[in-house]
PDB file as gemmi writes it, atoms N, CA and C in Angstrom:
CRYST1    1.000    1.000    1.000  90.00  90.00  90.00 P 1                      
ATOM      1  N   MET A   1     -53.570  29.513  53.209  1.00  0.00           N  
ATOM      2  CA  MET A   1     -54.812  28.932  52.732  1.00  0.00           C  
ATOM      3  C   MET A   1     -54.612  28.471  51.288  1.00  0.00           C  
ATOM      4  N   ALA A   2     -55.012  27.258  50.987  1.00  0.00           N  
ATOM      5  CA  ALA A   2     -54.898  26.719  49.637  1.00  0.00           C  
ATOM      6  C   ALA A   2     -56.190  26.996  48.873  1.00  0.00           C  
ATOM      7  N   PHE A   3     -56.033  27.486  47.657  1.00  0.00           N  
ATOM      8  CA  PHE A   3     -57.188  27.759  46.814  1.00  0.00           C  
ATOM      9  C   PHE A   3     -57.337  26.661  45.776  1.00  0.00           C  
ATOM     10  N   SER A   4     -58.553  26.454  45.343  1.00  0.00           N  
ATOM     11  CA  SER A   4     -58.834  25.500  44.274  1.00  0.00           C  
ATOM     12  C   SER A   4     -58.195  25.995  42.987  1.00  0.00           C  
ATOM     13  N   ASP A   5     -57.769  25.059  42.154  1.00  0.00           N  
ATOM     14  CA  ASP A   5     -57.218  25.459  40.856  1.00  0.00           C  
ATOM     15  C   ASP A   5     -58.298  26.029  39.941  1.00  0.00           C  
ATOM     16  N   LYS A   6     -59.559  25.959  40.378  1.00  0.00           N  
ATOM     17  CA  LYS A   6     -60.665  26.537  39.611  1.00  0.00           C  
ATOM     18  C   LYS A   6     -60.999  27.954  40.066  1.00  0.00           C  
ATOM     19  N   GLN A   7     -60.347  28.419  41.127  1.00  0.00           N  
ATOM     20  CA  GLN A   7     -60.568  29.780  41.639  1.00  0.00           C  
ATOM     21  C   GLN A   7     -59.708  30.757  40.847  1.00  0.00           C  
ATOM     22  N   TYR A   8     -60.327  31.773  40.265  1.00  0.00           N  
ATOM     23  CA  TYR A   8     -59.587  32.760  39.492  1.00  0.00           C  
ATOM     24  C   TYR A   8     -59.722  34.167  40.051  1.00  0.00           C  
ATOM     25  N   GLY A   9     -60.940  34.600  40.331  1.00  0.00           N  
ATOM     26  CA  GLY A   9     -61.132  35.969  40.787  1.00  0.00           C  
ATOM     27  C   GLY A   9     -60.501  36.211  42.137  1.00  0.00           C  
ATOM     28  N   PHE A  10     -59.948  37.395  42.328  1.00  0.00           N  
ATOM     29  CA  PHE A  10     -59.416  37.854  43.607  1.00  0.00           C  
ATOM     30  C   PHE A  10     -58.160  37.112  44.059  1.00  0.00           C  
ATOM     31  N   ILE A  11     -57.460  36.476  43.149  1.00  0.00           N  
ATOM     32  CA  ILE A  11     -56.184  35.836  43.465  1.00  0.00           C  
ATOM     33  C   ILE A  11     -55.130  36.451  42.565  1.00  0.00           C  
ATOM     34  N   LYS A  12     -54.028  36.910  43.160  1.00  0.00           N  
ATOM     35  CA  LYS A  12     -52.966  37.554  42.402  1.00  0.00           C  
ATOM     36  C   LYS A  12     -52.494  36.648  41.265  1.00  0.00           C  
ATOM     37  N   GLY A  13     -52.478  37.198  40.067  1.00  0.00           N  
ATOM     38  CA  GLY A  13     -52.035  36.450  38.899  1.00  0.00           C  
ATOM     39  C   GLY A  13     -53.076  35.541  38.283  1.00  0.00           C  
ATOM     40  N   ARG A  14     -54.282  35.528  38.826  1.00  0.00           N  
ATOM     41  CA  ARG A  14     -55.336  34.651  38.299  1.00  0.00           C  
ATOM     42  C   ARG A  14     -56.610  35.464  38.110  1.00  0.00           C  
ATOM     43  N   SER A  15     -56.640  36.267  37.099  1.00  0.00           N  
ATOM     44  CA  SER A  15     -57.754  37.177  36.847  1.00  0.00           C  
ATOM     45  C   SER A  15     -58.924  36.458  36.182  1.00  0.00           C  
ATOM     46  N   THR A  16     -60.050  37.131  36.161  1.00  0.00           N  
ATOM     47  CA  THR A  16     -61.204  36.576  35.459  1.00  0.00           C  
ATOM     48  C   THR A  16     -60.944  36.542  33.955  1.00  0.00           C  
ATOM     49  N   MET A  17     -60.093  37.430  33.451  1.00  0.00           N  
ATOM     50  CA  MET A  17     -59.726  37.383  32.026  1.00  0.00           C  
ATOM     51  C   MET A  17     -58.964  36.093  31.726  1.00  0.00           C  
ATOM     52  N   LEU A  18     -58.055  35.706  32.632  1.00  0.00           N  
ATOM     53  CA  LEU A  18     -57.335  34.444  32.459  1.00  0.00           C  
ATOM     54  C   LEU A  18     -58.312  33.277  32.485  1.00  0.00           C  
ATOM     55  N   LEU A  19     -59.303  33.349  33.350  1.00  0.00           N  
ATOM     56  CA  LEU A  19     -60.332  32.310  33.406  1.00  0.00           C  
ATOM     57  C   LEU A  19     -61.036  32.185  32.058  1.00  0.00           C  
ATOM     58  N   LEU A  20     -61.444  33.311  31.494  1.00  0.00           N  
ATOM     59  CA  LEU A  20     -62.144  33.280  30.199  1.00  0.00           C  
ATOM     60  C   LEU A  20     -61.268  32.683  29.108  1.00  0.00           C  
ATOM     61  N   LEU A  21     -60.002  33.041  29.095  1.00  0.00           N  
ATOM     62  CA  LEU A  21     -59.081  32.488  28.099  1.00  0.00           C  
ATOM     63  C   LEU A  21     -58.878  30.990  28.307  1.00  0.00           C  
ATOM     64  N   THR A  22     -58.776  30.573  29.556  1.00  0.00           N  
ATOM     65  CA  THR A  22     -58.614  29.150  29.871  1.00  0.00           C  
ATOM     66  C   THR A  22     -59.840  28.359  29.426  1.00  0.00           C  
ATOM     67  N   ILE A  23     -61.020  28.895  29.733  1.00  0.00           N  
ATOM     68  CA  ILE A  23     -62.262  28.222  29.331  1.00  0.00           C  
ATOM     69  C   ILE A  23     -62.378  28.148  27.811  1.00  0.00           C  
ATOM     70  N   LEU A  24     -62.082  29.248  27.136  1.00  0.00           N  
ATOM     71  CA  LEU A  24     -62.159  29.267  25.673  1.00  0.00           C  
ATOM     72  C   LEU A  24     -61.222  28.223  25.072  1.00  0.00           C  
ATOM     73  N   ASP A  25     -60.018  28.119  25.618  1.00  0.00           N  
ATOM     74  CA  ASP A  25     -59.056  27.126  25.131  1.00  0.00           C  
ATOM     75  C   ASP A  25     -59.574  25.710  25.364  1.00  0.00           C  
ATOM     76  N   ASP A  26     -60.122  25.465  26.545  1.00  0.00           N  
ATOM     77  CA  ASP A  26     -60.653  24.141  26.870  1.00  0.00           C  
ATOM     78  C   ASP A  26     -61.839  23.792  25.975  1.00  0.00           C  
ATOM     79  N   TRP A  27     -62.761  24.735  25.831  1.00  0.00           N  
ATOM     80  CA  TRP A  27     -63.933  24.470  24.985  1.00  0.00           C  
ATOM     81  C   TRP A  27     -63.539  24.217  23.538  1.00  0.00           C  
ATOM     82  N   THR A  28     -62.603  24.989  23.035  1.00  0.00           N  
ATOM     83  CA  THR A  28     -62.153  24.805  21.651  1.00  0.00           C  
ATOM     84  C   THR A  28     -61.557  23.413  21.467  1.00  0.00           C  
ATOM     85  N   SER A  29     -60.731  22.995  22.428  1.00  0.00           N  
ATOM     86  CA  SER A  29     -60.135  21.654  22.359  1.00  0.00           C  
ATOM     87  C   SER A  29     -61.202  20.572  22.382  1.00  0.00           C  
ATOM     88  N   GLN A  30     -62.193  20.743  23.248  1.00  0.00           N  
ATOM     89  CA  GLN A  30     -63.267  19.754  23.351  1.00  0.00           C  
ATOM     90  C   GLN A  30     -64.101  19.691  22.068  1.00  0.00           C  
ATOM     91  N   LEU A  31     -64.423  20.847  21.505  1.00  0.00           N  
ATOM     92  CA  LEU A  31     -65.208  20.878  20.265  1.00  0.00           C  
ATOM     93  C   LEU A  31     -64.423  20.302  19.096  1.00  0.00           C  
ATOM     94  N   ASP A  32     -63.121  20.518  19.084  1.00  0.00           N  
ATOM     95  CA  ASP A  32     -62.275  19.988  18.000  1.00  0.00           C  
ATOM     96  C   ASP A  32     -62.304  18.469  17.929  1.00  0.00           C  
ATOM     97  N   VAL A  33     -62.513  17.807  19.067  1.00  0.00           N  
ATOM     98  CA  VAL A  33     -62.571  16.344  19.070  1.00  0.00           C  
ATOM     99  C   VAL A  33     -64.005  15.831  19.103  1.00  0.00           C  
ATOM    100  N   GLY A  34     -64.974  16.731  18.844  1.00  0.00           N  
ATOM    101  CA  GLY A  34     -66.365  16.329  18.705  1.00  0.00           C  
ATOM    102  C   GLY A  34     -67.145  16.190  20.004  1.00  0.00           C  
ATOM    103  N   LYS A  35     -66.621  16.715  21.091  1.00  0.00           N  
ATOM    104  CA  LYS A  35     -67.341  16.627  22.351  1.00  0.00           C  
ATOM    105  C   LYS A  35     -68.334  17.772  22.481  1.00  0.00           C  
ATOM    106  N   GLN A  36     -69.324  17.564  23.332  1.00  0.00           N  
ATOM    107  CA  GLN A  36     -70.366  18.553  23.590  1.00  0.00           C  
ATOM    108  C   GLN A  36     -69.974  19.403  24.795  1.00  0.00           C  
ATOM    109  N   ILE A  37     -70.323  20.682  24.743  1.00  0.00           N  
ATOM    110  CA  ILE A  37     -70.055  21.591  25.852  1.00  0.00           C  
ATOM    111  C   ILE A  37     -71.387  21.989  26.479  1.00  0.00           C  
ATOM    112  N   ASP A  38     -71.539  21.754  27.766  1.00  0.00           N  
ATOM    113  CA  ASP A  38     -72.716  22.186  28.518  1.00  0.00           C  
ATOM    114  C   ASP A  38     -72.245  23.190  29.563  1.00  0.00           C  
ATOM    115  N   VAL A  39     -72.955  24.294  29.684  1.00  0.00           N  
ATOM    116  CA  VAL A  39     -72.541  25.350  30.601  1.00  0.00           C  
ATOM    117  C   VAL A  39     -73.730  25.783  31.448  1.00  0.00           C  
ATOM    118  N   ILE A  40     -73.464  25.991  32.723  1.00  0.00           N  
ATOM    119  CA  ILE A  40     -74.454  26.572  33.626  1.00  0.00           C  
ATOM    120  C   ILE A  40     -73.834  27.817  34.222  1.00  0.00           C  
ATOM    121  N   TYR A  41     -74.470  28.949  34.000  1.00  0.00           N  
ATOM    122  CA  TYR A  41     -73.997  30.206  34.577  1.00  0.00           C  
ATOM    123  C   TYR A  41     -74.812  30.481  35.831  1.00  0.00           C  
ATOM    124  N   THR A  42     -74.135  30.893  36.873  1.00  0.00           N  
ATOM    125  CA  THR A  42     -74.832  31.221  38.109  1.00  0.00           C  
ATOM    126  C   THR A  42     -74.474  32.636  38.533  1.00  0.00           C  
ATOM    127  N   ASP A  43     -75.448  33.312  39.058  1.00  0.00           N  
ATOM    128  CA  ASP A  43     -75.250  34.649  39.605  1.00  0.00           C  
ATOM    129  C   ASP A  43     -75.812  34.601  41.014  1.00  0.00           C  
ATOM    130  N   PHE A  44     -74.936  34.639  41.998  1.00  0.00           N  
ATOM    131  CA  PHE A  44     -75.357  34.472  43.377  1.00  0.00           C  
ATOM    132  C   PHE A  44     -75.800  35.775  44.033  1.00  0.00           C  
ATOM    133  N   GLU A  45     -75.827  36.861  43.283  1.00  0.00           N  
ATOM    134  CA  GLU A  45     -76.231  38.133  43.874  1.00  0.00           C  
ATOM    135  C   GLU A  45     -77.660  38.019  44.401  1.00  0.00           C  
ATOM    136  N   LYS A  46     -77.810  38.203  45.673  1.00  0.00           N  
ATOM    137  CA  LYS A  46     -79.094  38.158  46.370  1.00  0.00           C  
ATOM    138  C   LYS A  46     -79.828  36.830  46.207  1.00  0.00           C  
ATOM    139  N   ALA A  47     -79.128  35.802  45.751  1.00  0.00           N  
ATOM    140  CA  ALA A  47     -79.789  34.514  45.513  1.00  0.00           C  
ATOM    141  C   ALA A  47     -80.457  33.986  46.761  1.00  0.00           C  
ATOM    142  N   PHE A  48     -79.814  34.156  47.907  1.00  0.00           N  
ATOM    143  CA  PHE A  48     -80.353  33.592  49.121  1.00  0.00           C  
ATOM    144  C   PHE A  48     -81.419  34.486  49.739  1.00  0.00           C  
ATOM    145  N   ASP A  49     -81.585  35.696  49.206  1.00  0.00           N  
ATOM    146  CA  ASP A  49     -82.672  36.569  49.632  1.00  0.00           C  
ATOM    147  C   ASP A  49     -83.935  36.313  48.809  1.00  0.00           C  
ATOM    148  N   LEU A  50     -83.776  35.749  47.637  1.00  0.00           N  
ATOM    149  CA  LEU A  50     -84.883  35.647  46.690  1.00  0.00           C  
ATOM    150  C   LEU A  50     -85.552  34.284  46.638  1.00  0.00           C  
ATOM    151  N   ILE A  51     -84.868  33.244  47.041  1.00  0.00           N  
ATOM    152  CA  ILE A  51     -85.442  31.905  46.906  1.00  0.00           C  
ATOM    153  C   ILE A  51     -85.414  31.202  48.259  1.00  0.00           C  
ATOM    154  N   LYS A  52     -86.467  30.532  48.555  1.00  0.00           N  
ATOM    155  CA  LYS A  52     -86.582  29.798  49.813  1.00  0.00           C  
ATOM    156  C   LYS A  52     -86.008  28.388  49.626  1.00  0.00           C  
ATOM    157  N   PHE A  53     -85.450  27.840  50.687  1.00  0.00           N  
ATOM    158  CA  PHE A  53     -84.807  26.529  50.604  1.00  0.00           C  
ATOM    159  C   PHE A  53     -85.715  25.436  50.030  1.00  0.00           C  
ATOM    160  N   PRO A  54     -86.980  25.299  50.484  1.00  0.00           N  
ATOM    161  CA  PRO A  54     -87.825  24.236  49.916  1.00  0.00           C  
ATOM    162  C   PRO A  54     -87.991  24.371  48.395  1.00  0.00           C  
ATOM    163  N   THR A  55     -88.096  25.601  47.923  1.00  0.00           N  
ATOM    164  CA  THR A  55     -88.234  25.822  46.479  1.00  0.00           C  
ATOM    165  C   THR A  55     -86.958  25.397  45.759  1.00  0.00           C  
ATOM    166  N   MET A  56     -85.821  25.779  46.317  1.00  0.00           N  
ATOM    167  CA  MET A  56     -84.541  25.408  45.705  1.00  0.00           C  
ATOM    168  C   MET A  56     -84.371  23.891  45.725  1.00  0.00           C  
ATOM    169  N   HIS A  57     -84.757  23.256  46.827  1.00  0.00           N  
ATOM    170  CA  HIS A  57     -84.629  21.800  46.940  1.00  0.00           C  
ATOM    171  C   HIS A  57     -85.491  21.102  45.886  1.00  0.00           C  
ATOM    172  N   GLN A  58     -86.715  21.577  45.668  1.00  0.00           N  
ATOM    173  CA  GLN A  58     -87.591  21.006  44.634  1.00  0.00           C  
ATOM    174  C   GLN A  58     -86.970  21.167  43.249  1.00  0.00           C  
ATOM    175  N   LEU A  59     -86.413  22.345  42.982  1.00  0.00           N  
ATOM    176  CA  LEU A  59     -85.799  22.603  41.678  1.00  0.00           C  
ATOM    177  C   LEU A  59     -84.618  21.675  41.444  1.00  0.00           C  
ATOM    178  N   VAL A  60     -83.784  21.515  42.442  1.00  0.00           N  
ATOM    179  CA  VAL A  60     -82.622  20.626  42.339  1.00  0.00           C  
ATOM    180  C   VAL A  60     -83.081  19.204  42.039  1.00  0.00           C  
ATOM    181  N   ASN A  61     -84.130  18.747  42.728  1.00  0.00           N  
ATOM    182  CA  ASN A  61     -84.652  17.398  42.477  1.00  0.00           C  
ATOM    183  C   ASN A  61     -85.232  17.261  41.076  1.00  0.00           C  
ATOM    184  N   CYS A  62     -85.975  18.259  40.613  1.00  0.00           N  
ATOM    185  CA  CYS A  62     -86.580  18.217  39.271  1.00  0.00           C  
ATOM    186  C   CYS A  62     -85.516  18.174  38.167  1.00  0.00           C  
ATOM    187  N   LEU A  63     -84.393  18.844  38.415  1.00  0.00           N  
ATOM    188  CA  LEU A  63     -83.312  18.887  37.418  1.00  0.00           C  
ATOM    189  C   LEU A  63     -82.368  17.695  37.529  1.00  0.00           C  
ATOM    190  N   HIS A  64     -82.658  16.790  38.471  1.00  0.00           N  
ATOM    191  CA  HIS A  64     -81.834  15.595  38.688  1.00  0.00           C  
ATOM    192  C   HIS A  64     -80.384  15.951  38.986  1.00  0.00           C  
ATOM    193  N   ILE A  65     -80.205  17.000  39.793  1.00  0.00           N  
ATOM    194  CA  ILE A  65     -78.865  17.399  40.222  1.00  0.00           C  
ATOM    195  C   ILE A  65     -78.604  16.746  41.570  1.00  0.00           C  
ATOM    196  N   ASP A  66     -77.435  16.160  41.726  1.00  0.00           N  
ATOM    197  CA  ASP A  66     -77.070  15.543  42.993  1.00  0.00           C  
ATOM    198  C   ASP A  66     -77.005  16.632  44.052  1.00  0.00           C  
ATOM    199  N   SER A  67     -77.910  16.567  45.027  1.00  0.00           N  
ATOM    200  CA  SER A  67     -78.008  17.642  46.016  1.00  0.00           C  
ATOM    201  C   SER A  67     -76.749  17.749  46.871  1.00  0.00           C  
ATOM    202  N   MET A  68     -76.077  16.645  47.144  1.00  0.00           N  
ATOM    203  CA  MET A  68     -74.851  16.718  47.947  1.00  0.00           C  
ATOM    204  C   MET A  68     -73.750  17.447  47.176  1.00  0.00           C  
ATOM    205  N   THR A  69     -73.664  17.229  45.873  1.00  0.00           N  
ATOM    206  CA  THR A  69     -72.679  17.945  45.052  1.00  0.00           C  
ATOM    207  C   THR A  69     -72.988  19.433  45.040  1.00  0.00           C  
ATOM    208  N   LEU A  70     -74.256  19.776  44.899  1.00  0.00           N  
ATOM    209  CA  LEU A  70     -74.655  21.179  44.896  1.00  0.00           C  
ATOM    210  C   LEU A  70     -74.371  21.828  46.244  1.00  0.00           C  
ATOM    211  N   ILE A  71     -74.703  21.133  47.314  1.00  0.00           N  
ATOM    212  CA  ILE A  71     -74.440  21.666  48.653  1.00  0.00           C  
ATOM    213  C   ILE A  71     -72.949  21.887  48.853  1.00  0.00           C  
ATOM    214  N   GLN A  72     -72.124  20.947  48.404  1.00  0.00           N  
ATOM    215  CA  GLN A  72     -70.675  21.093  48.540  1.00  0.00           C  
ATOM    216  C   GLN A  72     -70.175  22.287  47.726  1.00  0.00           C  
ATOM    217  N   CYS A  73     -70.714  22.478  46.523  1.00  0.00           N  
ATOM    218  CA  CYS A  73     -70.321  23.626  45.691  1.00  0.00           C  
ATOM    219  C   CYS A  73     -70.683  24.942  46.386  1.00  0.00           C  
ATOM    220  N   LEU A  74     -71.892  25.014  46.905  1.00  0.00           N  
ATOM    221  CA  LEU A  74     -72.325  26.229  47.605  1.00  0.00           C  
ATOM    222  C   LEU A  74     -71.494  26.457  48.866  1.00  0.00           C  
ATOM    223  N   GLN A  75     -71.214  25.382  49.594  1.00  0.00           N  
ATOM    224  CA  GLN A  75     -70.407  25.512  50.806  1.00  0.00           C  
ATOM    225  C   GLN A  75     -69.001  25.995  50.453  1.00  0.00           C  
ATOM    226  N   ASP A  76     -68.393  25.438  49.415  1.00  0.00           N  
ATOM    227  CA  ASP A  76     -67.069  25.868  48.985  1.00  0.00           C  
ATOM    228  C   ASP A  76     -67.080  27.338  48.577  1.00  0.00           C  
ATOM    229  N   PHE A  77     -68.169  27.747  47.936  1.00  0.00           N  
ATOM    230  CA  PHE A  77     -68.277  29.131  47.476  1.00  0.00           C  
ATOM    231  C   PHE A  77     -68.459  30.107  48.638  1.00  0.00           C  
ATOM    232  N   LEU A  78     -69.250  29.723  49.634  1.00  0.00           N  
ATOM    233  CA  LEU A  78     -69.635  30.658  50.682  1.00  0.00           C  
ATOM    234  C   LEU A  78     -68.736  30.655  51.922  1.00  0.00           C  
ATOM    235  N   CYS A  79     -68.074  29.564  52.194  1.00  0.00           N  
ATOM    236  CA  CYS A  79     -67.328  29.446  53.450  1.00  0.00           C  
ATOM    237  C   CYS A  79     -65.908  30.002  53.325  1.00  0.00           C  
ATOM    238  N   SER A  80     -65.428  30.492  54.444  1.00  0.00           N  
ATOM    239  CA  SER A  80     -64.051  30.984  54.566  1.00  0.00           C  
ATOM    240  C   SER A  80     -63.729  32.106  53.584  1.00  0.00           C  
ATOM    241  N   ARG A  81     -64.687  32.958  53.332  1.00  0.00           N  
ATOM    242  CA  ARG A  81     -64.460  34.101  52.444  1.00  0.00           C  
ATOM    243  C   ARG A  81     -64.302  35.356  53.264  1.00  0.00           C  
ATOM    244  N   LYS A  82     -63.428  36.210  52.800  1.00  0.00           N  
ATOM    245  CA  LYS A  82     -63.269  37.515  53.413  1.00  0.00           C  
ATOM    246  C   LYS A  82     -63.778  38.556  52.437  1.00  0.00           C  
ATOM    247  N   GLN A  83     -64.480  39.536  52.953  1.00  0.00           N  
ATOM    248  CA  GLN A  83     -65.018  40.589  52.103  1.00  0.00           C  
ATOM    249  C   GLN A  83     -64.755  41.930  52.753  1.00  0.00           C  
ATOM    250  N   ARG A  84     -64.688  42.941  51.928  1.00  0.00           N  
ATOM    251  CA  ARG A  84     -64.606  44.306  52.439  1.00  0.00           C  
ATOM    252  C   ARG A  84     -65.245  45.229  51.418  1.00  0.00           C  
ATOM    253  N   VAL A  85     -65.606  46.396  51.886  1.00  0.00           N  
ATOM    254  CA  VAL A  85     -66.283  47.371  51.046  1.00  0.00           C  
ATOM    255  C   VAL A  85     -65.423  48.626  50.982  1.00  0.00           C  
ATOM    256  N   ARG A  86     -65.350  49.231  49.801  1.00  0.00           N  
ATOM    257  CA  ARG A  86     -64.631  50.489  49.659  1.00  0.00           C  
ATOM    258  C   ARG A  86     -65.634  51.594  49.357  1.00  0.00           C  
ATOM    259  N   ILE A  87     -65.628  52.619  50.185  1.00  0.00           N  
ATOM    260  CA  ILE A  87     -66.496  53.768  49.977  1.00  0.00           C  
ATOM    261  C   ILE A  87     -65.625  55.022  50.080  1.00  0.00           C  
ATOM    262  N   ASN A  88     -65.650  55.788  49.011  1.00  0.00           N  
ATOM    263  CA  ASN A  88     -64.848  57.017  48.966  1.00  0.00           C  
ATOM    264  C   ASN A  88     -63.383  56.794  49.312  1.00  0.00           C  
ATOM    265  N   GLY A  89     -62.829  55.664  48.836  1.00  0.00           N  
ATOM    266  CA  GLY A  89     -61.415  55.373  49.047  1.00  0.00           C  
ATOM    267  C   GLY A  89     -61.076  54.750  50.372  1.00  0.00           C  
ATOM    268  N   PHE A  90     -62.062  54.512  51.241  1.00  0.00           N  
ATOM    269  CA  PHE A  90     -61.821  53.907  52.539  1.00  0.00           C  
ATOM    270  C   PHE A  90     -62.392  52.494  52.552  1.00  0.00           C  
ATOM    271  N   PHE A  91     -61.628  51.563  53.132  1.00  0.00           N  
ATOM    272  CA  PHE A  91     -62.052  50.166  53.181  1.00  0.00           C  
ATOM    273  C   PHE A  91     -62.623  49.814  54.553  1.00  0.00           C  
ATOM    274  N   SER A  92     -63.633  48.960  54.543  1.00  0.00           N  
ATOM    275  CA  SER A  92     -64.196  48.456  55.791  1.00  0.00           C  
ATOM    276  C   SER A  92     -63.234  47.439  56.394  1.00  0.00           C  
ATOM    277  N   GLN A  93     -63.459  47.112  57.660  1.00  0.00           N  
ATOM    278  CA  GLN A  93     -62.642  46.091  58.328  1.00  0.00           C  
ATOM    279  C   GLN A  93     -63.105  44.705  57.896  1.00  0.00           C  
TER     280      GLN A  93                                                      
END                                                                             
């Protein structure tokens, strides 16, 4: 399976610490040449339990975000993921 070059967490040798360092380096370079940095932080924990699709669709439209780009981002984030839980040293299937 090929991962995006933007994927850092849960990949051997590509930690979230490396992500933070990469972002800091990129932002510093951009600011040095006078560019603006815009950041959107997302926390998907229980996101789909808390907001209804029509509400999210209205918000996306109000913010002038391309809905197809957002849908593709969410699809990339949610699809083909494997998860497991560890409880008392034992992992789920």
